[in-house]
Every structure is written in structure tokens, then in C-alpha cells.
NUBANU-375727 format. One line per field, with one value per residue (C-alpha): residue in three letters; y, x, z. Coordinates in pm, 1 decimal, decimal comma, m for minus. Layout:
N
rest	c(Ala/...) $
v	c(Y/...) $
u	c(X/...) $
w	c(Z/...) $
***
This chain:
444
rest	c(Met/Ala/Ser/Ser/Glu/Pro/Ser/Ala/Gly/Gly/Trp/Lys/Thr/Trp/Val/Leu/Ala/Ser/Pro/Asp/Gln/Val/Ala/Val/Pro/Pro/Pro/Pro/Ala/Ala/Glu/Ser/Pro/Ala/Ser/Lys/Ser/Glu/Arg/Ala/Glu/Leu/Leu/Arg/Leu/Ala/Lys/Ala/Arg/Thr/Pro/Ala/Met/Ile/Arg/Ser/Ala/Glu/Ala/Trp/Asn/Arg/Gln/Pro/Ala/Met/Asp/Pro/Trp/Met/Asn/Val/Asn/Phe/Glu/Leu/Val/Ala/Asn/Arg/Ala/Lys/Asn/Pro/Pro/Ser/Ala/Ser/Arg/Ala/Tyr/Gly/Leu/Leu/Ser/Val/Ala/Met/Tyr/Asp/Ala/Thr/Val/Ala/Ala/Trp/His/Ala/Lys/Tyr/Arg/Tyr/His/Arg/Gly/Ala/Pro/Arg/Asp/Val/Lys/Ala/Leu/Phe/Ala/Pro/Glu/Pro/Asp/Pro/Ser/Tyr/Pro/Ser/Ala/Gln/Ala/Thr/Ile/Ala/Gly/Ala/Ala/Ser/Arg/Val/Leu/Ala/Tyr/Leu/Tyr/Pro/Glu/Arg/Pro/Arg/Pro/Leu/Leu/Asp/Ala/Met/Ala/Glu/Arg/Ala/Ala/Arg/Ser/Arg/Val/Ile/Ala/Gly/Val/Ser/Tyr/Pro/Ser/Asp/Ala/Ser/Ser/Gly/Leu/Ala/Leu/Gly/Arg/Arg/Val/Ala/Ala/Ala/Val/Ile/Ala/His/Ala/Lys/Arg/Asp/Gly/Ser/Asp/Arg/Pro/Trp/Asp/Gly/Lys/Arg/Pro/Arg/Gly/Arg/Gly/Thr/Trp/Ala/Pro/Pro/Pro/Gly/Ser/Leu/Ala/Arg/Pro/Val/Ala/Pro/Thr/Gly/Gly/Thr/Trp/Glu/Thr/Trp/Val/Met/Arg/Ser/Gly/Arg/Gln/Phe/Arg/Pro/Pro/Pro/Pro/Pro/Ala/Tyr/Glu/Ser/Ala/Ala/Phe/Arg/Ala/Gln/Ala/Gln/Ala/Val/Val/Asp/Ala/Lys/Lys/Asn/Leu/Thr/Ala/Ala/Gln/Gly/Arg/Ala/Ala/Asp/Phe/Trp/Ala/Gly/Gly/Gln/Gly/Thr/Ala/Leu/Pro/Pro/Gly/Ile/Trp/Asn/Gln/Val/Val/Leu/Ala/Phe/Leu/His/Arg/His/Val/Leu/Ser/Ile/Pro/Arg/Ala/Ala/Arg/Val/Leu/Ala/Leu/Leu/Asn/Val/Ala/Gln/Ala/Asp/Ala/Gly/Val/Ala/Ala/Trp/Asp/Ala/Lys/Tyr/Ala/Tyr/Trp/Thr/Pro/Arg/Pro/Glu/Asn/Ala/Ile/Arg/Asp/Leu/Gly/Ile/Asp/Lys/Thr/Trp/Thr/Pro/Arg/Ile/Lys/Thr/Pro/Phe/Phe/Pro/Ser/Tyr/Val/Ser/Gly/His/Ala/Thr/Tyr/Ser/Gly/Ala/Ala/Gly/Val/Val/Met/Ser/Tyr/Leu/Phe/Pro/Asp/Ser/Ala/Lys/Leu/Phe/Ala/Ala/Lys/Ala/Glu/Glu/Ala/Ala/Asn/Ser/Arg/Val/Trp/Gly/Gly/Ile/His/Tyr/Pro/Met/Asp/Gly/Val/Glu/Gly/Leu/Arg/Leu/Gly/Arg/Lys/Ile/Gly/Arg/Leu/Ala/Val/Ala/Arg/Ala/Arg/Ala/Asp/Gly/Ala/Pro) $
v	c(m2248,2/m1975,7/m1999,4/m1795,8/m1451,1/m1388,5/m1112,2/m921,8/m675,5/m542,3/m464,4/m106,1/95,6/377,6/610,9/522,2/610,1/266,9/m43,7/44,8/397,4/308,6/144,5/m165,5/m257,3/m609,1/m869,8/m1000,3/m1210,8/m1587,6/m1728,1/m1374,3/m1300,6/m1125,0/m1406,3/m1648,0/m1442,5/m1422,0/m1795,4/m1833,0/m1596,9/m1807,0/m2133,6/m1952,7/m1811,9/m2156,7/m2312,8/m2011,6/m2015,9/m1990,9/m2066,6/m1701,1/m1640,0/m1906,9/m1774,1/m1443,9/m1555,7/m1788,1/m1487,6/m1265,9/m1541,5/m1493,5/m1467,6/m1246,0/m1059,9/m727,9/m850,1/m726,0/m381,6/m360,8/m464,0/m165,7/82,0/m70,0/10,0/361,8/433,1/310,3/516,3/843,1/1045,3/892,0/1015,7/779,4/966,2/1017,4/649,3/538,6/783,6/606,6/233,7/366,0/512,5/216,8/m35,6/149,5/178,6/m187,7/m274,6/m46,2/m167,7/m527,6/m474,1/m275,4/m585,8/m833,0/m631,9/m651,8/m1016,6/m1132,0/m881,2/m1051,5/m1418,0/m1492,7/m1815,0/m1860,4/m1980,3/m2362,1/m2574,5/m2408,6/m2565,7/m2318,6/m2300,7/m2292,5/m2307,2/m2005,9/m1816,7/m1958,9/m1627,4/m1523,5/m1415,7/m1072,9/m831,5/m989,5/m921,5/m922,8/m680,0/m439,5/m439,0/m374,2/m71,6/77,1/19,0/140,5/473,9/544,8/455,4/703,5/967,2/925,5/868,8/1104,0/993,4/680,1/746,0/661,4/472,1/217,2/159,4/137,2/m102,8/m319,8/m313,3/m433,4/m709,6/m817,5/m819,3/m996,5/m1267,2/m1385,4/m1431,8/m1585,0/m1840,2/m1912,3/m1829,1/m1489,7/m1374,1/m1060,7/m858,3/m978,8/m820,4/m506,0/m421,3/m491,2/m259,1/6,1/m27,5/m11,6/297,4/480,6/359,4/516,9/838,3/860,9/785,3/1034,9/1307,9/1222,3/1220,1/1561,8/1698,8/1547,9/1845,7/1653,9/1920,5/2186,8/2392,6/2459,7/2810,3/2711,2/2832,5/2607,7/2635,7/2658,2/2653,9/2362,2/2108,1/2118,7/1920,5/1993,5/1784,6/1530,3/1633,4/1717,6/1769,6/2053,7/1853,1/2011,1/1843,2/1575,5/1642,0/1910,3/1947,0/1577,7/1587,0/1811,4/1577,1/1426,4/1103,7/783,7/666,1/957,2/1295,4/1439,6/1380,0/1556,5/1339,6/1111,8/1359,9/1220,3/1420,2/1611,4/1465,0/1528,5/1873,6/1871,9/1854,4/1717,9/1395,8/1221,5/1312,2/1227,0/899,4/839,7/947,2/723,4/433,5/464,7/462,0/153,5/m26,3/23,5/m101,3/m415,6/m487,9/m864,9/m1040,7/m1098,2/m720,4/m623,2/m836,9/m689,3/m332,3/m407,4/m592,2/m317,5/m21,7/90,7/343,3/518,5/271,3/49,9/34,1/222,5/130,6/109,4/m87,7/m336,8/m415,6/m463,7/m701,3/m900,7/m906,4/m1030,6/m1285,8/m1405,1/m1398,3/m1595,4/m1875,5/m1833,6/m1820,2/m1587,7/m1491,3/m1180,7/m958,5/m1066,4/m1010,7/m668,6/m596,4/m703,1/m453,6/m182,9/m199,7/m237,8/65,4/310,6/251,2/283,2/607,0/763,3/644,6/840,1/1162,5/1113,4/1037,7/1352,6/1572,8/1474,8/1521,3/1861,2/1960,2/1899,5/1913,1/1674,8/1620,8/1271,6/1073,6/1123,3/1522,1/1492,6/1236,1/1459,6/1775,5/1660,9/1560,3/1191,9/1097,8/1376,8/1122,1/889,7/750,1/529,1/184,9/311,0/635,0/913,5/1030,0/1388,2/1461,5/1493,8/1204,6/1188,2/987,9/698,3/671,5/310,4/229,5/415,3/220,8/m87,0/m39,6/18,1/m268,9/m510,8/m431,1/m463,3/m790,8/m934,2/m875,3/m995,2/m1315,8/m1377,5/m1725,0/m1501,6/m1238,3/m1308,4/m1325,7/m961,5/m830,2/m943,4/m813,7/m476,4/m468,0/m591,0/m311,1/m51,2/m159,9/m210,8/183,2/207,7/m80,0/107,5/423,7/654,5/665,8/691,5/429,8/692,3/724,9/360,7/331,7/644,3/551,4/207,9/358,0/627,4/335,1/87,3/365,4/418,5/40,4/4,4/264,4/81,9/m229,7/m58,9/33,5/m338,2/m464,6/m262,1/m312,8/m606,7/m863,2/m1156,1) $
u	c(906,2/1071,5/1434,3/1702,6/1806,2/2174,1/2197,5/1880,2/2089,6/2244,3/1930,9/1879,1/1651,9/1404,2/1440,0/1741,9/2078,4/2197,6/2100,3/2339,4/2235,4/2068,7/2329,6/2211,8/2428,4/2547,6/2340,3/2441,7/2771,6/2705,7/2732,1/2728,2/2514,7/2249,1/2244,7/2177,4/1902,1/1722,7/1742,4/1598,5/1315,9/1243,2/1224,0/992,2/738,5/734,6/627,3/377,6/205,4/m185,1/m410,4/m465,0/m93,6/m55,7/m356,3/m194,3/132,9/m2,4/m201,8/102,1/287,8/86,7/260,9/345,8/469,2/338,3/m1,7/m150,1/m10,6/m155,9/m504,6/m466,3/m404,5/m704,4/m919,9/m793,2/m851,5/m1193,6/m1289,4/m1187,6/m1356,7/m1280,2/m955,7/m755,4/m415,8/m401,0/m454,6/m205,2/37,9/m13,9/19,3/338,8/490,8/403,2/531,1/873,5/900,2/842,5/1077,9/1361,3/1331,8/1345,8/1668,7/1818,0/1732,2/1888,3/2202,9/2231,8/2117,5/2415,3/2665,0/2601,3/2488,9/2293,3/2129,6/1760,4/1693,6/1749,8/1648,5/1319,7/1004,3/886,1/545,4/659,7/985,8/1205,9/1298,1/1567,6/1793,1/1972,3/1739,6/1893,6/1710,3/1364,9/1207,5/856,5/942,9/1141,6/848,7/615,4/810,0/835,0/483,0/326,4/505,2/432,7/74,8/57,4/197,0/m39,1/m357,0/m331,2/m699,3/m557,7/m370,0/18,6/3,8/m232,8/m17,8/286,0/119,7/18,7/380,1/508,1/256,2/383,6/745,0/666,2/477,0/798,2/951,2/639,5/665,6/1026,1/1171,7/1325,9/1536,4/1407,9/1679,9/1601,3/1252,4/1365,4/1636,4/1402,0/1139,2/1402,5/1545,7/1202,8/1130,0/1415,1/1365,6/1009,6/1142,2/1337,9/1029,6/823,5/1077,1/1062,7/684,8/673,8/857,1/651,2/408,4/102,2/m16,2/m7,0/m321,5/m572,3/m633,8/m1010,1/m1015,9/m1159,2/m1312,9/m1668,9/m1944,1/m2060,2/m1804,4/m1620,3/m1623,9/m1905,4/m2026,5/m2276,2/m2630,3/m2790,2/m2438,2/m2234,3/m1925,8/m1584,1/m1337,0/m1104,0/m735,1/m691,0/m333,2/m264,9/m105,9/175,0/299,0/647,1/696,2/897,8/1008,2/864,1/1026,4/692,2/336,8/313,9/584,4/345,0/28,9/m199,8/m327,8/m653,3/m989,5/m1225,4/m1402,1/m1719,6/m2034,8/m1813,4/m1941,9/m1643,4/m1718,0/m2089,8/m1965,4/m1792,2/m2096,2/m2343,1/m2102,0/m2160,5/m2514,7/m2515,4/m2273,3/m2538,5/m2822,6/m2628,1/m2458,5/m2406,5/m2408,8/m2035,1/m1982,5/m2179,2/m1997,1/m1670,3/m1806,6/m1897,5/m1573,1/m1351,3/m1580,2/m1370,4/m1615,5/m1646,1/m1601,8/m1356,0/m955,9/m1034,3/m887,3/m517,1/m606,5/m818,0/m503,1/m313,3/m583,2/m577,0/m172,2/m197,3/m435,3/m186,5/107,4/m101,6/m95,0/289,0/518,0/805,0/1086,6/996,8/1243,6/1089,4/730,7/812,1/978,7/668,1/458,3/701,0/727,8/344,7/297,2/541,9/408,6/45,2/153,1/288,0/15,3/m216,9/m9,8/m7,7/m408,6/m466,9/m233,1/m428,8/m775,3/m699,8/m530,3/m854,7/m1139,9/m1352,0/m1712,7/m1825,7/m2059,8/m2366,1/m2340,4/m2247,1/m2511,8/m2766,8/m2638,6/m2603,8/m2981,8/m2880,5/m3080,8/m3206,0/m3243,2/m2955,6/m2776,0/m2474,3/m2449,9/m2174,8/m2185,0/m2030,4/m1687,0/m1609,7/m1332,8/m1301,9/m1325,7/m1030,8/m806,0/m936,5/m756,3/m832,7/m710,4/m380,7/m338,5/m419,9/m196,8/95,2/m2,7/m39,2/325,1/481,0/309,2/371,8/734,8/757,3/559,7/608,2/411,2/111,0/171,7/m161,2/m365,4/m247,9/m280,0/m628,4/m722,5/m592,8/m808,1/m1110,6/m1062,6/m1026,0/m1327,5/m1518,8/m1544,4/m1742,2/m1958,8/m2017,4/m2106,3/m1850,9/m1582,8/m1589,1/m1408,8/m1124,5/m1049,6/m971,2/m769,7/m551,1/m535,1/m409,9/m145,5/m28,7/m16,5/177,7/445,7/487,8/493,3/774,6/975,4/914,1/1035,1/1336,0/1419,6/1336,4/1605,5/1872,0/1790,3/2009,4/1750,6/1872,4) $
w	c(537,9/314,8/271,3/430,6/277,3/365,3/87,1/200,5/420,2/106,8/m77,8/m187,0/52,7/m40,9/249,6/434,0/260,7/330,3/531,7/811,8/852,1/1174,4/1412,1/1607,4/1915,2/1954,7/2144,6/2486,8/2450,8/2461,8/2812,8/2942,3/3263,7/3052,7/2799,9/3072,4/3230,2/2879,9/2868,1/3209,0/3102,3/2802,7/3004,4/3270,9/2992,3/2808,5/3144,1/3214,3/2863,1/2877,5/2592,9/2557,3/2524,5/2270,6/2070,3/2052,9/1944,8/1675,2/1563,9/1510,7/1328,7/1010,5/685,1/534,8/857,7/723,2/708,0/1040,7/984,9/638,3/778,6/1046,6/745,1/559,7/859,2/912,7/540,1/555,8/859,8/675,8/394,4/54,0/m60,8/m289,8/m333,1/30,7/95,4/m175,8/m18,9/315,7/186,6/2,1/319,1/546,7/293,4/241,2/620,5/671,6/369,3/483,3/842,2/715,6/513,1/815,5/1039,0/792,7/789,2/1156,3/1141,4/942,9/1117,6/1447,9/1347,4/1661,2/1651,3/1760,0/2116,6/2190,3/2457,2/2486,0/2357,7/2083,9/1961,2/1601,1/1399,5/1411,1/1102,7/881,6/922,8/1242,2/1529,4/1632,1/1582,8/1563,3/1198,4/1341,7/1602,5/1369,4/1125,0/1428,5/1536,9/1204,7/1093,5/1428,1/1446,3/1058,6/1118,0/1433,3/1204,0/909,7/1149,8/1451,2/1527,1/1635,5/1960,0/1927,4/2268,4/2129,3/1832,9/2042,7/2259,9/1968,7/1842,9/2191,1/2191,6/1836,0/1951,9/2284,0/2106,0/1953,1/2318,4/2438,0/2150,2/2223,5/1893,6/1984,5/2281,5/2480,4/2342,8/1990,3/2026,3/2210,5/1968,2/1669,9/1810,7/1878,8/1510,7/1352,2/1545,2/1423,0/1049,9/1100,4/1209,6/892,4/688,2/866,5/819,5/433,2/449,3/610,8/284,7/17,3/m15,4/78,2/309,4/32,0/55,5/m224,2/m319,4/m378,9/m740,5/m999,2/m1368,3/m1396,4/m1654,4/m1886,0/m1966,2/m1651,1/m1323,2/m1081,0/m781,6/m866,0/m900,2/m566,4/m403,9/m277,6/m225,2/m261,2/m504,6/m335,0/m313,1/m583,8/m517,1/m522,3/m850,8/m711,0/m438,0/m433,9/m623,1/m552,5/m920,5/m1141,5/m1186,9/m1096,9/m1121,9/m1470,4/m1643,7/m1829,8/m1859,7/m2106,1/m2393,8/m2327,7/m2371,3/m2654,7/m2640,9/m2448,1/m2684,3/m2951,9/m3122,8/m2982,5/m2616,7/m2673,6/m2797,9/m2461,1/m2255,5/m2472,0/m2408,6/m2037,7/m2075,1/m2302,1/m2072,4/m1797,2/m2012,0/m2143,4/m1811,8/m1760,4/m1426,5/m1439,7/m1510,6/m1239,5/m983,7/m1129,6/m1070,9/m714,5/m601,2/m741,5/m654,6/m350,3/m217,1/114,7/392,8/212,5/168,7/m144,1/m488,6/m403,5/m80,7/m299,5/m495,7/m160,6/m46,6/m383,6/m359,5/24,3/m68,2/m343,4/m88,5/162,1/m109,7/m215,1/76,4/62,8/300,7/504,0/298,6/m51,6/74,1/217,3/m119,0/m310,6/m95,4/m128,1/m500,1/m538,3/m319,5/m435,6/m778,7/m671,3/m484,6/m788,6/m992,7/m740,8/m794,6/m1164,3/m1194,1/m987,9/m1200,4/m1499,1/m1327,8/m1211,2/m1523,8/m1734,5/m1486,4/m1696,2/m1572,4/m1441,4/m1673,4/m1432,9/m1484,7/m1858,2/m1961,8/m1775,7/m1919,0/m2272,3/m2274,0/m2326,3/m2016,8/m1777,8/m1499,6/m1547,6/m1238,8/m1213,8/m1029,7/m803,9/m636,9/m830,2/m655,2/m571,3/m813,1/m1198,3/m1430,5/m1673,1/m1609,2/m1395,0/m1071,6/m1046,5/m1402,1/m1332,9/m996,1/m1170,7/m1478,9/m1228,0/m1000,5/m1300,4/m1457,2/m1107,4/m1018,2/m1354,7/m1334,6/m982,2/m1054,0/m1419,4/m1402,9/m1295,9/m1541,7/m1740,7/m1424,7/m1304,3/m1644,3/m1659,3/m1317,5/m1428,1/m1738,3/m1522,3/m1274,2/m1544,5/m1727,9/m1394,7/m1362,9/m1693,3/m1585,1/m1254,8/m1452,8/m1279,3/m1580,0/m1963,4/m2173,4/m2246,8/m1875,4/m1836,6/m2155,2/m2081,1/m1707,6/m1767,8/m2030,8/m1765,6/m1480,0/m1704,3/m1770,2/m1393,1/m1333,1/m1567,9/m1363,6/m1054,5/m1231,9/m1365,1/m981,5/m882,2/m1130,1/m969,0/m610,5/m546,0/m479,7/m678,9) $
***
């Protein structure tokens, strides 16, 4: 089990002005009629547990506590049309909501110092920190409401019911009082309201005027497609750690039809021709196409798998995901700023148009947005820097994954080498801004 985190209630929040912005009323006084009633309910539930109730409580006891809600987000992203900056925005907002809610919960925990239930046969050990309010319930309240805002196609009552099951599972397990769960849900939902209000001001609903450059050397849909470009205003959205999406805008790519640009296109053709089995597997692993969690989601899946093997306290795991995803959210904005500043055609179009190979096709389906810079490389540069800072013993692992993810886009035939090089460089700058924020957030 992870150690306690008595200082977590003072860590710097992202949207909340302070950890005590949302007031949490005190729990029932010890030995009060309300407190005695809660103990009686816990004893009753312990005797009435069914195998199904036990399985449900154990399922909700997964580590990290944010895992079930991230998985819902992966599913909802996969069910929508491919839109990487929209996905990274969603992962950022969800992770910030869960982190800010956790910090607020810890502030209340160490204000009231309520101990976990005693004299009840619990299904598993309680958390090492005070029990009021329940961390899992707080996270559930925050996550469910933010997801309902982000994905109105998933009815809010269904997500609310899921959150209530998560909160109730702690009571059924005998590790939380009913008021721990109800106060946590209420706190999480109020944090979610603050995060949603922030999200509504970030410019992500800004309409596109429909204008784009046309002619040779500018982006067009893949051959045989009439698709519109994805998220052309994505580079204008509000950022978390950058001043704006154009803060680190990379230099322009080589002129179309120049020797340098032809060399980039030829390199993609050569990469497919000489592809090794290992490169093909990497291209497929990092593909992040339609029907998946998309590139920023793949990084979240990699990180969650890492956290499953490295047990952290709830606040520290929430902090990892928040730092990872604010960096990736900004990476999405910055990459989309570059994409629609330059409107660089994809390799599939350029290789055919330049006469290098009139029938050439990539291994991976060409996305519906410009090539330069690689969004995946930008996400990966940011993620690699953040994760290397948080887990210095695994820095080489995360740096290697970032390089592989960037290169995989060339191996998959959907990016030029320059897209990955400049994307990694851009993402690493953003990652360093997130690390600077982390150094000052109060987490020892």
C-alpha cells in the first residue's frame, strides 16, 4: 500500500484558486446519533454482502483510483470521429478535475482527521489517510460530471449512477462511512462545475471560416476522399502552461518541389520499402487511428500500465496524470497551430503528385489534417519529458518510447522525417514548461 500524504491538501491546483475553494462541511460528530447510525449501516451491509457486491467493490478498488474513469474516456474518444486535439483536451480536463478534486479532498481529510471505520469486517485495508471525504467518491463525482460535459451523447444520469456505484462500493467494502461517500461525491461535483466553467471559456467551440489554401503543395484530402480538415482552429485554443499555441511555432518546412522536400518524400518511400518487422510492429502499436484512444490516449494507456506496476498514493497518481495531460493538451494545440500555419500535404498526396510513385499508399490510413508537424511526435516529446522528470529511474525508457512513437509515423507512411524531428523538439519545450510547473506545485 502507498504511504499517507499529509501535505497533499496544500498542493497547487490547476483550476481551483486554492484547495479550500469548495467548502466541505464537517462529518457527524463521534458518538452522535448520526455517527452511530452510520456504524449500524456498515455492520448491516457487512452481513448482507453478496458475491456480486464483493466483486463490484473489488472492481472499484483498482489502482490507481483514476483508472476506471480514464478507461471511460478512452471508450468515448474511440466512439467519435478522429480528432486528436479534442481528445487531448478531454484527457487534460478530466485529469485536472480528478487532481484538483483529490487535492481538495486531502485538504478536508486533514482538517477533520476522521478515522476509517472500525469494528467492521472490511474487504480490504482502508487508505492510510483520514477517511472523510472518500477519495474514490470525490474522484468519481468530478470525473463523471466532466465526462458528461465532454460527451453529451453519454447521458449524464448513466455517468452519475456509475459515480454513485463507485462511492457506494467503499461503504459496502467497509472502508468508508456513508457520509464519507456522500461528501466526496458532492465535493467532486462542485470541483467539476469549476472545471467545466473553465472549459467553456477555452475557445474550443470557435468556428472555422471554411477558408484554406489550395493548389499544388498545400494540404488536400487523401486521394479519393472529400474529407474536411480536422480541427483547423485547434491551434487557437487556450493552453495550460504555454502562453499560446504559437509560442514555440517551428520554422516552415522546405518549399514544395525543392530538393529538400523531395528528399523528405523519398525517405518515406524508402522507409516503407525497407521496413523491418520491429518497425512495422511499432507503427501499428502507436497508430492511434479511428476507433482507438488516439495518440494522446495511447500515452495514457502506457502510463497507466506503468502505474499498475508502481504503486503510488492517490494524490501522486492524480498528479502524474494531470501533468502528463496538461502537457499533452498544450502539445495538441501547438501541433495544430503549426499544421494550419503551413498546410503541408501528407506524404501519400505528395509522393504521388511529385511523380515519385503514382500509386503509393501508406501502411497506416492517412489522417484528415496537414502533415507538418507530427501531432504524435509533439505529444510524445511532451509526455517523454514529463514522465522522465516524474520517474527519473525510468527516464531512458520514456525517452526511447517518445523517439519510437515519433519514428513510427514515418514507418507508417503518414509523416515525413522532419515532422517527427520538429514535433519532438516542440513537444519537449512544452514538457519542460510542465516540469517547471511541477517543481513549484508543493509536492515534495
